[in-house]
N, C-alpha and C positions, 0 to 999 in steps of 0.2 A: 519573415523568420518564421519557421515552423515552430509550433508550441511542442513542448515535451508531452509524451503521451503518458498517461497514468491510468493503470488498472484499478477499477473500484468494483468489489463485490459485495453486496449488501442485500439481504433478502426483505428487508422492510422497505416498501415503495417511498414513503415518506422521508425517511432517513436517507435512502440513497440519492434521492433528488436534491435534498437539502445539501449533502456532501458534494454532489455532482456540480451545482450551482456554485458553491463557494470555492471549490477548486478551479473551476472554469474561470471565475471573477480573478483568480490568482494568476492567470495566464496559461493555464494547462489544457490540453486536448484530453478529455476524459472519456474512456471506454468503461462505461458502467454495464453492470450484469446483475439480473436478479437471482441468479443461481450459480453455485460453484461450477456445475456441469456446463453451462453456457460459456463461461469463461474458458475453462479447460479446452473446450472444442474450438475455440476460435483461433484460427491460424495467425492472426495478427498479433497476438500477445508478446511476440518476441521482440516487438518494436517498443514496447513500453519501458520506460525508464524507472518506474516504481510501481509496487503494488499495495493498495489499501484493502485490507480484508476484513470482514466481520468474522468474529470468532465461532458463534453458533449459527450454523445454517442447516436447513433440512438433509440435504444430501450427504454434504461433505462439510468439515469444519475448516475455519481458515488455516489451520496448521496443515491439513492434509492437501488443501490447494497449493500453498507454498512448496510442500514436498513433491508434488506433482509437477509444479513448474521447475523445480530444481532438477528433478529427475529427466527433464527434456533439455536441460542445458541453460535454462534462464537464471542469470546470476545477478540480478539487479536488487536494489534495496527493498524492503518490504515493512509495512506497518499494520500491526494486528489491532483491531478495534474491539473492545468487549465490554458487556455489561457485567461479566462474570468474573472480574479480576481476582488474583490471589498471587501469593508469591510463587506457588508451585506452576501456575499458568504462565508467569513471566518467565521462568526458568525454562519451561518447555519450548515457548515461544523463541526465546533466544537460541536454544539448541537447534531448532528447525531452521533458525537463519533471519528471524525477524529482527530489524535493527531497534524497532521502537514498539511498546505497548502503550496504546492510549484507552482508558476506561471512559465509558459512557456514564453519565450523559456528557457528551463531547463539548468542550471548550472550543469553538471553532478556530480561534487563533492557534491554539496547541496543534491541531491537525495541520494548518496551513504552514506554520513554522516548521513542522516536522517534515513535510513534503519538501518545502524549500530547501531546508539543510541537507537532505538526502540526495537531492537532484542537482545541487549547486556543482557547478564545474570545479574541478581541483583548483587550488590556488597555486600559482606559481611561487616556488621558494625565492626569497630575496637573494639576489646576487651577493657573493660574499664580497666584503669591503676589503680593501687593500691598504 
């Protein structure tokens, strides 16, 4: 069975590697990027089922990354990770289309649970009883 593909963009190498290992151990195929530009330039991003994006990065922040993906038709769920959380940022992230905002320092299970929840196949509705 093919592993679901997750996009991960994080400019801090240690954090990126840690998140990559965590999500890989949960059964995902991780496409990780050190920069927003590298993610945006990858023609394979359309295969991904979820985006995990850091908020503050040098060229383009996480909000702009999702905006760029949405502009090219990518409509999958997205998680924003930030060390700069605020109610204003959460509101802006939700308006941009992020499903969840997780604050750093990350609790590993919080990210793993969020990805699992957002990528789970839809449950079938129970048949009406007669």
